[in-house]
MDAnalysis code that builds the backbone (N, CA, C; Angstrom):
import MDAnalysis as mda
import numpy as np

u = mda.Universe.empty(393, n_residues=131, atom_resindex=np.repeat(np.arange(131), 3), trajectory=True)
u.add_TopologyAttr("name", ["N", "CA", "C"] * 131)
u.add_TopologyAttr("resid", np.arange(1, 132))
u.add_TopologyAttr("resname", ["MET", "SER", "LEU", "ALA", "ASN", "ALA", "THR", "TYR", "ALA", "THR", "GLY", "LYS", "ARG", "LYS", "GLU", "ALA", "VAL", "ALA", "LYS", "VAL", "TRP", "ILE", "MET", "ALA", "GLY", "SER", "GLY", "LYS", "ILE", "THR", "VAL", "ASN", "LYS", "ARG", "GLU", "LEU", "SER", "GLU", "TYR", "PHE", "GLY", "ARG", "ASP", "VAL", "LEU", "SER", "MET", "ILE", "VAL", "ARG", "GLN", "PRO", "PHE", "LYS", "VAL", "THR", "GLU", "THR", "GLU", "ASP", "LYS", "PHE", "ASP", "VAL", "VAL", "VAL", "SER", "THR", "ASN", "GLY", "GLY", "GLY", "ILE", "SER", "GLY", "GLN", "ALA", "GLY", "ALA", "ILE", "LYS", "HIS", "GLY", "ILE", "SER", "LYS", "ALA", "LEU", "ILE", "ILE", "TYR", "GLU", "PRO", "GLU", "HIS", "ARG", "ALA", "VAL", "LEU", "LYS", "LYS", "ALA", "GLY", "PHE", "LEU", "THR", "ARG", "ASP", "SER", "ARG", "THR", "VAL", "GLU", "ARG", "LYS", "LYS", "TYR", "GLY", "GLN", "HIS", "LYS", "ALA", "ARG", "LYS", "SER", "THR", "GLN", "TYR", "SER", "LYS", "ARG"])
u.atoms.positions = np.array([
    [16.865, 5.722, 13.466],
    [16.274, 4.407, 13.527],
    [17.142, 3.427, 12.738],
    [17.534, 2.369, 13.378],
    [18.346, 1.357, 12.727],
    [17.453, 0.296, 12.092],
    [17.756, -0.029, 10.851],
    [16.962, -1.030, 10.142],
    [17.604, -2.409, 10.219],
    [18.619, -2.568, 11.089],
    [19.345, -3.838, 11.187],
    [18.445, -4.980, 11.675],
    [17.587, -4.714, 12.656],
    [16.733, -5.770, 13.205],
    [15.284, -5.647, 12.706],
    [15.108, -5.047, 11.530],
    [13.775, -4.827, 10.988],
    [13.378, -5.967, 10.045],
    [12.071, -6.129, 9.862],
    [11.528, -7.102, 8.922],
    [11.133, -6.355, 7.660],
    [11.549, -6.872, 6.498],
    [11.344, -6.182, 5.229],
    [10.334, -6.907, 4.346],
    [9.517, -6.121, 3.639],
    [8.609, -6.679, 2.633],
    [8.323, -5.601, 1.586],
    [7.905, -6.042, 0.415],
    [7.571, -5.127, -0.671],
    [6.085, -5.232, -0.976],
    [5.428, -4.084, -1.109],
    [4.018, -4.041, -1.459],
    [3.819, -3.319, -2.775],
    [2.797, -3.736, -3.532],
    [2.533, -3.110, -4.823],
    [1.048, -2.852, -5.003],
    [0.738, -1.776, -5.748],
    [-0.651, -1.432, -6.091],
    [-0.604, -0.487, -7.277],
    [-1.344, -0.768, -8.331],
    [-1.308, 0.002, -9.569],
    [0.144, 0.132, -10.033],
    [0.668, 1.348, -10.175],
    [2.065, 1.535, -10.575],
    [2.967, 1.817, -9.380],
    [2.413, 1.846, -8.179],
    [3.169, 2.203, -6.974],
    [3.860, 0.984, -6.371],
    [5.064, 1.207, -5.857],
    [5.834, 0.174, -5.166],
    [6.264, 0.742, -3.819],
    [6.085, -0.041, -2.761],
    [6.471, 0.394, -1.418],
    [7.410, -0.621, -0.794],
    [8.573, -0.147, -0.342],
    [9.507, -0.978, 0.408],
    [9.244, -0.676, 1.880],
    [8.893, -1.706, 2.641],
    [8.429, -1.521, 4.020],
    [9.345, -2.266, 4.993],
    [9.789, -1.563, 6.037],
    [10.536, -2.173, 7.138],
    [9.725, -1.956, 8.413],
    [9.442, -3.048, 9.155],
    [8.758, -2.896, 10.449],
    [9.663, -3.429, 11.547],
    [9.587, -2.781, 12.701],
    [10.352, -3.204, 13.873],
    [9.539, -2.868, 15.122],
    [9.822, -3.565, 16.201],
    [9.117, -3.298, 17.458],
    [9.343, -1.843, 17.849],
    [8.271, -1.184, 18.287],
    [8.381, 0.228, 18.632],
    [7.096, 0.774, 19.207],
    [6.854, 2.066, 18.929],
    [5.741, 2.778, 19.560],
    [4.616, 3.140, 18.597],
    [4.684, 2.704, 17.337],
    [3.614, 2.980, 16.396],
    [3.899, 4.135, 15.451],
    [5.139, 4.581, 15.355],
    [5.502, 5.692, 14.476],
    [5.650, 5.178, 13.036],
    [4.991, 5.856, 12.095],
    [5.064, 5.468, 10.691],
    [5.712, 6.607, 9.908],
    [6.812, 6.298, 9.215],
    [7.541, 7.285, 8.429],
    [7.495, 6.871, 6.961],
    [7.047, 7.786, 6.095],
    [6.953, 7.518, 4.660],
    [7.864, 8.504, 3.936],
    [8.848, 7.991, 3.215],
    [9.820, 8.830, 2.490],
    [10.398, 9.927, 3.389],
    [10.811, 9.538, 4.595],
    [11.431, 10.408, 5.597],
    [10.514, 11.527, 6.084],
    [9.186, 11.350, 5.949],
    [8.210, 12.303, 6.468],
    [7.181, 11.545, 7.287],
    [6.519, 12.255, 8.187],
    [5.464, 11.648, 8.999],
    [4.309, 11.208, 8.099],
    [3.561, 10.195, 8.540],
    [2.453, 9.649, 7.751],
    [1.415, 10.719, 7.441],
    [0.976, 11.475, 8.450],
    [-0.061, 12.494, 8.235],
    [0.444, 13.639, 7.369],
    [1.752, 13.887, 7.400],
    [2.334, 14.943, 6.567],
    [2.415, 14.493, 5.105],
    [2.774, 13.223, 4.886],
    [2.915, 12.705, 3.527],
    [1.562, 12.546, 2.846],
    [0.605, 11.909, 3.552],
    [-0.749, 11.745, 3.027],
    [-1.613, 12.823, 3.660],
    [-2.066, 13.779, 2.879],
    [-2.865, 14.878, 3.408],
    [-4.225, 14.431, 3.907],
    [-4.789, 13.398, 3.288],
    [-6.144, 12.962, 3.643],
    [-6.111, 11.888, 4.730],
    [-7.063, 11.956, 5.644],
    [-7.154, 10.982, 6.732],
    [-7.508, 9.593, 6.225],
    [-8.251, 9.524, 5.109],
    [-8.673, 8.235, 4.555],
    [-7.443, 7.408, 4.174],
    [-6.434, 8.041, 3.590],
    [-5.240, 7.324, 3.161],
    [-4.426, 6.849, 4.366],
    [-4.363, 7.670, 5.413],
    [-3.684, 7.255, 6.647],
    [-4.402, 6.071, 7.284],
    [-5.740, 6.076, 7.204],
    [-6.534, 4.977, 7.743],
    [-6.254, 3.685, 6.964],
    [-6.129, 3.786, 5.627],
    [-5.832, 2.620, 4.793],
    [-4.493, 2.015, 5.191],
    [-3.492, 2.862, 5.433],
    [-2.155, 2.387, 5.804],
    [-2.187, 1.662, 7.150],
    [-3.021, 2.144, 8.086],
    [-3.067, 1.561, 9.437],
    [-3.964, 0.329, 9.554],
    [-4.728, -0.016, 8.515],
    [-5.676, -1.134, 8.580],
    [-5.048, -2.463, 9.010],
    [-3.874, -2.864, 8.494],
    [-3.314, -4.152, 8.930],
    [-3.059, -4.221, 10.437],
    [-2.653, -3.109, 11.039],
    [-2.419, -3.088, 12.481],
    [-3.732, -3.163, 13.248],
    [-4.776, -2.523, 12.711],
    [-6.079, -2.540, 13.373],
    [-6.677, -3.950, 13.361],
    [-6.555, -4.640, 12.222],
    [-7.113, -5.982, 12.072],
    [-6.396, -6.981, 12.981],
    [-5.064, -6.850, 13.086],
    [-4.282, -7.786, 13.910],
    [-4.155, -7.329, 15.360],
    [-4.772, -6.191, 15.686],
    [-4.739, -5.623, 17.042],
    [-3.310, -5.423, 17.529],
    [-2.455, -4.863, 16.664],
    [-1.064, -4.579, 17.018],
    [-0.754, -3.094, 16.857],
    [-1.766, -2.240, 17.040],
    [-1.540, -0.802, 16.942],
    [-0.569, -0.359, 18.033],
    [0.289, 0.580, 17.712],
    [1.288, 1.137, 18.642],
    [2.280, 0.094, 19.142],
    [2.493, -0.985, 18.394],
    [3.493, -1.987, 18.775],
    [4.656, -2.036, 17.795],
    [4.478, -1.429, 16.598],
    [5.516, -1.469, 15.573],
    [5.819, -0.075, 15.051],
    [7.106, 0.181, 14.786],
    [7.518, 1.360, 14.034],
    [7.676, 0.918, 12.587],
    [7.283, 1.777, 11.665],
    [7.319, 1.444, 10.241],
    [8.112, 2.507, 9.499],
    [9.032, 2.061, 8.662],
    [9.773, 2.951, 7.766],
    [9.457, 2.504, 6.347],
    [9.001, 3.452, 5.518],
    [8.568, 3.118, 4.164],
    [9.298, 3.990, 3.151],
    [9.718, 3.359, 2.071],
    [10.239, 4.075, 0.915],
    [9.329, 3.709, -0.251],
    [8.641, 4.700, -0.807],
    [7.673, 4.422, -1.859],
    [7.886, 5.328, -3.053],
    [7.592, 4.806, -4.239],
    [7.658, 5.625, -5.447],
    [6.725, 5.058, -6.499],
    [6.429, 5.862, -7.515],
    [5.556, 5.451, -8.599],
    [4.090, 5.639, -8.263],
    [3.287, 5.856, -9.279],
    [1.851, 5.990, -9.078],
    [1.476, 7.269, -8.356],
    [0.239, 7.319, -7.876],
    [-0.249, 8.467, -7.116],
    [-0.335, 8.120, -5.642],
    [-0.850, 9.051, -4.839],
    [-0.854, 8.820, -3.398],
    [-1.832, 7.721, -2.991],
    [-2.922, 7.559, -3.731],
    [-3.869, 6.491, -3.415],
    [-3.246, 5.119, -3.665],
    [-2.579, 4.966, -4.792],
    [-1.888, 3.713, -5.096],
    [-0.757, 3.446, -4.120],
    [-0.053, 4.496, -3.704],
    [1.026, 4.334, -2.739],
    [0.494, 3.884, -1.389],
    [-0.664, 4.418, -0.977],
    [-1.273, 3.991, 0.283],
    [-1.633, 2.506, 0.234],
    [-2.190, 2.066, -0.882],
    [-2.519, 0.645, -1.054],
    [-1.274, -0.227, -1.068],
    [-0.194, 0.267, -1.681],
    [1.062, -0.479, -1.728],
    [1.670, -0.604, -0.333],
    [1.576, 0.459, 0.453],
    [2.103, 0.422, 1.824],
    [1.303, -0.568, 2.661],
    [-0.019, -0.567, 2.506],
    [-0.872, -1.523, 3.231],
    [-0.488, -2.953, 2.877],
    [-0.269, -3.226, 1.613],
    [0.126, -4.561, 1.155],
    [1.483, -4.944, 1.741],
    [2.428, -4.003, 1.730],
    [3.764, -4.267, 2.269],
    [3.758, -4.505, 3.763],
    [2.990, -3.714, 4.505],
    [2.897, -3.890, 5.963],
    [2.300, -5.256, 6.287],
    [1.274, -5.653, 5.543],
    [0.638, -6.952, 5.776],
    [1.627, -8.093, 5.572],
    [2.410, -8.020, 4.484],
    [3.394, -9.059, 4.207],
    [4.501, -9.076, 5.268],
    [4.924, -7.904, 5.714],
    [5.975, -7.822, 6.732],
    [5.481, -8.348, 8.080],
    [4.218, -8.089, 8.421],
    [3.648, -8.596, 9.675],
    [3.644, -10.119, 9.699],
    [3.377, -10.746, 8.553],
    [3.374, -12.210, 8.485],
    [4.775, -12.769, 8.692],
    [5.767, -12.109, 8.106],
    [7.149, -12.559, 8.294],
    [7.551, -12.400, 9.761],
    [7.126, -11.293, 10.381],
    [7.470, -11.018, 11.783],
    [6.724, -11.945, 12.739],
    [5.408, -12.095, 12.510],
    [4.575, -12.953, 13.366],
    [3.645, -13.785, 12.473],
    [4.040, -15.024, 12.133],
    [3.259, -15.850, 11.201],
    [1.821, -16.159, 11.643],
    [1.503, -16.047, 12.929],
    [0.140, -16.359, 13.379],
    [-0.882, -15.320, 12.911],
    [-0.431, -14.173, 12.404],
    [-1.356, -13.152, 11.893],
    [-1.848, -13.461, 10.478],
    [-1.299, -14.495, 9.853],
    [-1.620, -14.788, 8.455],
    [-3.115, -15.014, 8.231],
    [-3.762, -15.797, 9.076],
    [-5.186, -16.125, 8.882],
    [-6.055, -14.868, 8.926],
    [-5.776, -13.973, 9.861],
    [-6.576, -12.754, 10.008],
    [-6.378, -11.832, 8.802],
    [-5.123, -11.652, 8.391],
    [-4.829, -10.769, 7.257],
    [-5.346, -11.352, 5.946],
    [-5.276, -12.677, 5.814],
    [-5.774, -13.346, 4.602],
    [-7.291, -13.187, 4.503],
    [-7.991, -13.342, 5.631],
    [-9.445, -13.207, 5.651],
    [-9.874, -11.781, 5.305],
    [-9.077, -10.802, 5.749],
    [-9.382, -9.395, 5.453],
    [-9.041, -9.033, 4.010],
    [-8.268, -9.889, 3.320],
    [-7.936, -9.653, 1.917],
    [-6.743, -8.745, 1.708],
    [-5.892, -8.595, 2.727],
    [-4.754, -7.681, 2.627],
    [-3.520, -8.317, 1.991],
    [-3.518, -9.635, 1.816],
    [-2.340, -10.304, 1.259],
    [-2.402, -10.439, -0.257],
    [-3.582, -10.267, -0.813],
    [-3.749, -10.390, -2.257],
    [-3.346, -9.086, -2.925],
    [-2.442, -9.175, -3.893],
    [-2.011, -7.993, -4.620],
    [-3.131, -7.591, -5.566],
    [-3.626, -6.362, -5.446],
    [-4.697, -5.872, -6.316],
    [-4.091, -5.605, -7.690],
    [-4.355, -6.481, -8.638],
    [-3.670, -6.442, -9.925],
    [-4.316, -5.502, -10.938],
    [-5.346, -4.766, -10.536],
    [-5.996, -3.864, -11.491],
    [-5.071, -2.704, -11.851],
    [-4.880, -2.497, -13.138],
    [-4.077, -1.375, -13.617],
    [-4.849, -0.654, -14.710],
    [-4.311, 0.472, -15.167],
    [-4.975, 1.276, -16.190],
    [-4.935, 0.537, -17.523],
    [-6.078, 0.493, -18.193],
    [-6.167, -0.151, -19.499],
    [-5.515, 0.751, -20.542],
    [-4.813, 0.145, -21.496],
    [-4.095, 0.956, -22.476],
    [-5.041, 1.565, -23.503],
    [-4.609, 2.705, -24.066],
    [-5.376, 3.372, -25.111],
    [-5.190, 2.617, -26.420],
    [-6.293, 2.426, -27.169],
    [-6.221, 1.739, -28.454],
    [-6.164, 2.771, -29.588],
    [-5.507, 2.406, -30.680],
    [-5.416, 3.323, -31.822],
    [-6.790, 3.491, -32.457],
    [-7.045, 4.665, -33.000],
    [-8.336, 4.947, -33.623],
    [-9.423, 5.303, -32.622],
    [-9.080, 5.333, -31.342],
    [-10.057, 5.693, -30.312],
    [-9.513, 6.858, -29.491],
    [-10.426, 7.553, -28.814],
    [-10.023, 8.700, -28.006],
    [-9.316, 8.262, -26.728],
    [-9.855, 7.239, -26.101],
    [-9.283, 6.715, -24.857],
    [-9.263, 5.194, -24.953],
    [-9.205, 4.508, -23.822],
    [-9.142, 3.047, -23.854],
    [-10.399, 2.444, -24.472],
    [-11.566, 2.984, -24.117],
    [-12.828, 2.435, -24.624],
    [-13.693, 3.441, -25.356],
    [-13.397, 4.724, -25.222],
    [-14.211, 5.742, -25.882],
    [-13.805, 5.844, -27.347],
    [-14.778, 5.588, -28.236],
    [-14.476, 5.648, -29.660],
    [-15.067, 6.914, -30.254],
    [-14.838, 7.116, -31.523],
    [-15.366, 8.298, -32.197],
    [-16.884, 8.196, -32.316],
    [-17.522, 9.342, -32.464],
    [-18.987, 9.367, -32.550],
    [-19.442, 8.779, -33.880],
    [-20.459, 7.932, -33.822],
    [-20.972, 7.273, -35.022],
    [-21.808, 8.267, -35.838],
    [-21.559, 8.315, -37.111],
    [-22.320, 9.201, -37.986],
    [-23.059, 8.342, -39.002],
    [-24.392, 8.429, -39.018],
    [-25.199, 7.595, -39.905],
    [-25.126, 8.098, -41.359],
    [-25.076, 9.397, -41.525],
    [-25.036, 9.997, -42.881],
    [-23.788, 10.814, -43.089],
])
Protein backbone atom coordinates (compact mmCIF):
# COMPACT_ATOMS: atom_id res chain seq x y z
CA MET A 1 0.00 0.00 0.00
CA SER A 2 1.42 3.34 -1.04
CA LEU A 3 0.94 6.23 1.36
CA ALA A 4 1.80 8.83 -1.32
CA ASN A 5 -1.83 9.83 -1.99
CA ALA A 6 -3.04 9.28 1.58
CA THR A 7 -4.47 11.83 4.03
CA TYR A 8 -2.63 12.01 7.36
CA ALA A 9 -3.81 12.97 10.85
CA THR A 10 -2.73 12.35 14.43
CA GLY A 11 -5.09 11.20 17.17
CA LYS A 12 -4.51 11.15 20.92
CA ARG A 13 -6.19 9.61 23.97
CA LYS A 14 -4.73 9.19 27.48
CA GLU A 15 -1.04 8.35 26.84
CA ALA A 16 -1.69 6.78 23.41
CA VAL A 17 -0.79 8.44 20.11
CA ALA A 18 -2.01 7.21 16.72
CA LYS A 19 -0.64 8.28 13.34
CA VAL A 20 -3.42 7.64 10.82
CA TRP A 21 -3.30 7.56 7.00
CA ILE A 22 -6.57 7.11 5.06
CA MET A 23 -6.94 6.57 1.33
CA ALA A 24 -9.74 5.50 -1.00
CA GLY A 25 -10.10 1.73 -0.89
CA SER A 26 -12.18 -1.23 0.24
CA GLY A 27 -12.41 -0.71 4.02
CA LYS A 28 -9.25 -2.55 5.15
CA ILE A 29 -7.85 -1.28 8.46
CA THR A 30 -4.24 -2.11 9.39
CA VAL A 31 -2.87 -1.29 12.86
CA ASN A 32 0.91 -1.63 13.40
CA LYS A 33 1.14 -3.88 10.30
CA ARG A 34 -1.56 -6.25 11.65
CA GLU A 35 -5.25 -6.63 10.87
CA LEU A 36 -7.66 -4.66 13.10
CA SER A 37 -9.35 -7.75 14.58
CA GLU A 38 -5.95 -9.37 15.19
CA TYR A 39 -4.52 -6.30 16.95
CA PHE A 40 -7.59 -5.59 19.10
CA GLY A 41 -8.83 -8.89 20.52
CA ARG A 42 -12.16 -7.46 21.68
CA ASP A 43 -14.97 -6.57 19.27
CA VAL A 44 -15.84 -3.47 21.32
CA LEU A 45 -12.48 -1.86 20.48
CA SER A 46 -12.87 -2.66 16.77
CA MET A 47 -16.33 -1.08 16.91
CA ILE A 48 -14.87 2.09 18.51
CA VAL A 49 -12.31 2.37 15.69
CA ARG A 50 -15.02 2.01 13.01
CA GLN A 51 -17.44 4.57 14.56
CA PRO A 52 -16.32 7.58 12.42
CA PHE A 53 -17.03 5.62 9.23
CA LYS A 54 -20.42 4.48 10.53
CA VAL A 55 -21.47 8.04 11.47
CA THR A 56 -20.39 9.49 8.10
CA GLU A 57 -21.78 6.48 6.18
CA THR A 58 -18.42 5.85 4.47
CA GLU A 59 -17.90 2.23 5.53
CA ASP A 60 -15.88 0.17 3.02
CA LYS A 61 -14.82 3.32 1.13
CA PHE A 62 -11.44 3.95 2.81
CA ASP A 63 -8.35 1.90 3.59
CA VAL A 64 -6.67 2.90 6.85
CA VAL A 65 -3.05 2.43 7.90
CA VAL A 66 -2.29 3.20 11.54
CA SER A 67 0.91 3.39 13.54
CA THR A 68 0.16 3.62 17.25
CA ASN A 69 2.16 3.51 20.46
CA GLY A 70 1.87 4.39 24.14
CA GLY A 71 -0.90 3.65 26.60
CA GLY A 72 -3.05 0.52 26.57
CA ILE A 73 -5.27 -0.95 23.89
CA SER A 74 -8.35 0.97 25.03
CA GLY A 75 -6.51 4.30 24.82
CA GLN A 76 -5.04 3.31 21.46
CA ALA A 77 -8.52 2.53 20.11
CA GLY A 78 -9.71 5.99 21.21
CA ALA A 79 -6.63 7.60 19.66
CA ILE A 80 -7.25 5.81 16.35
CA LYS A 81 -10.90 6.97 16.37
CA HIS A 82 -9.76 10.56 16.96
CA GLY A 83 -7.16 10.31 14.18
CA ILE A 84 -9.58 8.79 11.66
CA SER A 85 -12.11 11.54 12.39
CA LYS A 86 -9.52 14.27 11.82
CA ALA A 87 -8.27 12.61 8.62
CA LEU A 88 -11.84 12.27 7.26
CA ILE A 89 -12.34 16.03 7.67
CA ILE A 90 -9.14 16.78 5.77
CA TYR A 91 -10.19 14.33 3.02
CA GLU A 92 -13.85 15.43 2.86
CA PRO A 93 -14.60 18.69 4.77
CA GLU A 94 -18.40 18.24 4.51
CA HIS A 95 -18.20 15.47 7.16
CA ARG A 96 -17.14 18.00 9.82
CA ALA A 97 -20.67 18.80 11.08
CA VAL A 98 -21.60 15.13 11.55
CA LEU A 99 -18.34 14.21 13.29
CA LYS A 100 -18.46 17.35 15.48
CA LYS A 101 -22.03 16.55 16.57
CA ALA A 102 -20.99 12.99 17.46
CA GLY A 103 -18.12 14.40 19.57
CA PHE A 104 -15.32 12.62 17.69
CA LEU A 105 -13.23 15.75 17.03
CA THR A 106 -12.75 16.72 20.66
CA ARG A 107 -9.58 15.29 22.17
CA ASP A 108 -10.53 13.51 25.41
CA SER A 109 -8.06 15.20 27.74
CA ARG A 110 -8.67 12.97 30.77
CA THR A 111 -5.44 11.41 32.01
CA VAL A 112 -4.34 9.54 35.14
CA GLU A 113 -4.08 11.74 38.22
CA ARG A 114 -0.64 11.76 39.80
CA LYS A 115 0.12 10.10 43.14
CA LYS A 116 0.63 12.54 46.02
CA TYR A 117 3.31 12.09 48.69
CA GLY A 118 2.09 10.78 52.04
CA GLN A 119 -0.79 8.94 50.36
CA HIS A 120 -1.17 5.41 49.03
CA LYS A 121 -2.52 6.46 45.65
CA ALA A 122 -3.75 9.68 44.02
CA ARG A 123 -6.63 10.12 46.47
CA LYS A 124 -6.42 7.21 48.90
CA SER A 125 -4.84 8.37 52.14
CA THR A 126 -3.75 6.49 55.23
CA GLN A 127 -6.39 5.23 57.64
CA TYR A 128 -7.36 7.74 60.32
CA SER A 129 -6.62 6.64 63.86
CA LYS A 130 -8.50 8.44 66.65
CA ARG A 131 -6.36 7.04 69.50
